[in-house]
C-alpha positions in Angstrom: 184.4 179.1 54.4 183.1 180.1 57.6 179.8 181.7 58.1 182.2 184.5 59.8 184.5 185.2 57.3 181.9 185.4 54.7 180.0 187.7 56.8 183.5 189.9 56.7 183.8 189.7 53.3 180.4 191.2 53.0 181.0 193.8 55.4 184.2 194.8 53.9 182.5 194.5 50.1 180.0 196.8 51.7 182.3 199.3 52.7 184.6 199.0 49.6 181.2 199.9 47.7 180.6 202.8 49.9 184.1 204.3 49.7 183.6 203.9 45.9 180.2 205.9 45.8 181.9 208.5 47.9 184.8 209.1 45.3 182.4 209.3 42.4 180.9 211.9 44.0 184.4 213.8 44.5 185.1 213.0 40.5 182.0 214.3 39.2 182.1 217.4 41.3 183.8 220.2 38.8 184.6 222.6 42.1 187.2 220.1 43.1 190.4 220.6 41.7 191.7 218.5 38.6 194.6 216.5 41.0 192.4 215.9 43.6 190.0 214.3 41.1 193.0 212.7 39.6 193.9 211.1 42.9 190.2 210.0 44.2 190.3 208.1 40.2 193.4 206.5 41.3 191.8 205.7 44.6 188.7 204.2 42.8 191.4 202.0 40.4 193.1 200.6 44.0 189.5 199.7 45.5 188.5 198.0 41.6 191.8 196.0 42.1 190.5 192.4 42.5 193.5 191.0 42.4 194.4 192.4 45.9 192.5 191.5 49.4 189.9 193.9 50.3 192.5 194.9 53.1 195.4 195.8 50.9 193.1 197.5 48.2 191.6 199.5 51.3 195.4 200.5 52.7 196.5 201.5 49.0 193.0 204.1 48.9 193.7 205.3 52.0 197.7 205.8 51.6 196.6 208.0 48.1 194.0 210.2 49.9 195.8 210.7 52.9 198.6 212.5 50.5 195.9 214.4 48.8 193.9 215.6 52.2 197.1 217.7 52.9 196.3 220.0 49.7 195.7 223.4 50.8 193.5 224.1 47.7 191.4 221.4 48.3 187.8 222.7 49.1 186.4 221.9 52.6 183.3 220.0 51.3 185.4 217.8 49.9 188.3 217.6 52.5 185.3 216.2 54.7 184.5 213.7 52.2 187.9 212.5 51.8 188.3 212.5 55.4 185.0 210.0 55.9 186.4 207.9 53.0 189.4 207.2 54.8 187.5 206.3 58.1 185.2 203.7 56.7 188.2 202.4 54.5 190.5 201.8 57.7 188.0 199.7 59.0 188.2 197.2 56.6 190.4 194.3 57.7 191.4 191.3 56.2 
């Protein structure tokens, strides 16, 4: 593996870890509706699925979060967190 692709993999993994930390905060926030916490758990499962490439894992998680971000019951601070997670994950490329 070349040094450039090793650096890219490290960067992608760091972005995935950052997204996982932010999702963990959403899941542990009791003011977040249950369906949104469930979607965050589902997104975490996607990000942890090492059988897929980092780009595919990120895209799957973005898909889940994008769908739930339209929920009118989502607290504004949670919506902001979801958008920042989506922004980080959308920069993950294979």
